[in-house]
C-alpha positions in Angstrom: 14.8 4.6 51.0 11.9 5.1 48.6 12.9 7.1 45.5 10.8 8.7 42.8 12.2 10.2 39.6 10.1 11.8 36.8 9.6 8.4 35.2 10.4 5.6 37.7 9.9 4.6 41.3 12.2 2.4 43.4 11.7 0.9 46.9 14.1 -1.5 48.6 13.5 -3.4 51.8 16.6 -3.0 53.9 17.9 -4.7 57.1 19.6 -1.9 58.8 21.1 -4.0 61.6 23.0 -6.3 59.1 23.3 -3.6 56.3 21.7 -5.9 53.6 19.0 -5.3 51.0 16.4 -8.0 51.5 14.1 -7.1 48.5 13.9 -4.5 45.9 11.1 -3.3 43.6 11.5 -0.9 40.7 9.6 0.2 37.7 12.9 0.3 35.7 12.7 -2.1 32.8 8.9 -2.9 33.5 7.3 -2.0 30.2 4.0 -3.7 31.1 3.3 -1.2 33.8 1.3 1.7 32.3 -0.5 4.7 33.7 0.4 7.7 35.7 3.3 7.8 38.1 0.9 7.5 41.0 -0.5 4.2 39.5 3.2 3.0 39.1 3.9 3.9 42.7 0.8 2.0 43.8 2.1 -1.1 41.9 5.5 -0.7 43.7 3.9 -0.5 47.0 1.8 -3.6 46.4 4.8 -5.5 45.2 7.0 -4.4 48.3 4.3 -5.7 50.5 4.1 -9.1 48.7 7.9 -9.5 48.9 7.9 -8.5 52.6 5.3 -11.2 53.2 7.5 -13.7 51.5 10.3 -12.7 53.8 7.8 -13.1 56.8 8.0 -9.3 57.5 4.9 -7.6 58.6 6.0 -4.2 59.8 8.5 -1.9 58.1 9.7 1.6 58.4 9.2 3.9 55.4 12.1 6.3 54.7 11.2 8.9 52.1 14.2 11.4 52.5 12.9 14.9 52.2 9.4 14.1 50.7 6.3 14.9 52.7 3.7 12.2 53.3 1.2 13.0 50.6 0.6 12.3 46.9 2.8 9.5 45.6 4.3 8.7 49.0 0.9 8.3 50.5 -0.2 6.3 47.5 2.7 3.8 48.0 2.0 3.5 51.7 -1.7 2.9 51.2 -1.1 0.3 48.5 1.3 -1.6 50.8 -1.2 -1.4 53.7 -4.0 -2.8 51.5 -1.7 -5.8 50.9 -1.3 -6.2 54.8 2.0 -4.4 55.5 2.3 -2.1 58.5 4.4 1.0 58.8 
């Protein structure tokens, strides 16, 4: 599940059938990522797409809990789509 706090964004790639985390991207500890939270979320989306490609995944399901599909959630999805990932 994609999570955004006031200063960080986290996005795991989970295998729900086998209950495993296949990949994980977070801005925690990444001091070289600068800009607004939307820019950080775009970076997370692009990195998730790159890691999914390495795992030979092309289609994922985006779980965002109670957040609506706009703003930062939309920015993450668009950045991942630009890298070739499908939702």
